[in-house]
C-alpha positions as CSV (number, residue, x, y, z in Angstrom):
1,M,103.3,102.0,99.3
2,K,102.3,105.4,98.0
3,S,103.6,107.0,94.8
4,F,104.0,110.6,93.8
5,L,104.6,112.4,90.5
6,L,106.4,115.7,89.8
7,S,105.5,116.7,86.3
8,D,105.9,119.6,83.9
9,N,103.6,118.0,81.3
10,W,99.8,118.2,81.5
11,D,99.2,114.9,79.8
12,T,101.5,113.0,82.1
13,Y,100.0,114.7,85.1
14,M,96.5,113.8,84.1
15,G,97.4,110.2,83.3
16,F,98.9,109.7,86.7
17,K,96.0,111.5,88.5
18,L,93.5,109.2,86.7
19,T,95.3,106.2,88.1
20,G,95.0,107.6,91.6
21,I,98.7,108.6,92.0
22,D,99.3,111.8,93.9
23,S,100.7,114.3,91.5
24,I,101.7,117.9,91.1
25,L,102.0,119.9,87.9
26,L,104.9,122.4,88.0
27,S,104.5,125.5,85.9
28,D,107.7,127.0,87.2
29,D,110.8,124.8,87.0
30,N,112.3,126.6,89.9
31,D,109.8,124.9,92.2
32,A,111.0,121.5,91.2
33,L,113.7,121.2,93.9
34,E,111.4,122.4,96.7
35,E,108.6,120.0,95.7
36,F,111.1,117.1,95.4
37,K,112.3,117.7,98.9
38,K,108.7,117.8,100.2
39,A,108.0,114.5,98.4
40,L,111.1,113.0,100.0
41,A,110.0,114.1,103.4
42,G,106.5,112.6,102.8
43,E,105.4,109.0,103.0
44,F,106.0,108.1,99.4
45,G,107.8,104.9,98.4
46,I,108.1,105.8,94.7
47,I,108.6,109.3,93.3
48,F,108.2,109.7,89.5
49,L,109.8,112.6,87.7
50,T,109.4,113.7,84.1
51,E,112.6,113.9,82.2
52,K,112.7,117.7,82.1
53,I,112.2,117.9,85.9
54,Y,114.8,115.2,86.5
55,L,117.4,117.1,84.4
56,K,116.8,120.3,86.4
57,I,117.4,118.6,89.8
58,K,119.6,115.7,88.7
59,N,122.3,116.2,91.4
60,E,119.7,116.2,94.2
61,V,118.0,113.1,92.9
62,I,121.3,111.2,92.8
63,K,122.1,112.4,96.3
64,A,118.7,111.1,97.5
65,K,119.2,107.8,95.8
66,S,122.5,107.2,97.6
67,V,121.1,107.8,101.1
């Protein structure tokens, strides 16, 4: 099972990258929803989000969890 991280924090991003988890560092919060949808369409079993990213796209995350 593959994992993926959406992060707005450099330290979190680097930590996950060092463990071999596919990650993306978002400099613009407006890209969060688009990247989350891409991750959902991918082959990832676990998608990690930093708190700030989660709060920006909370409704979409809840919808994805209920599917």
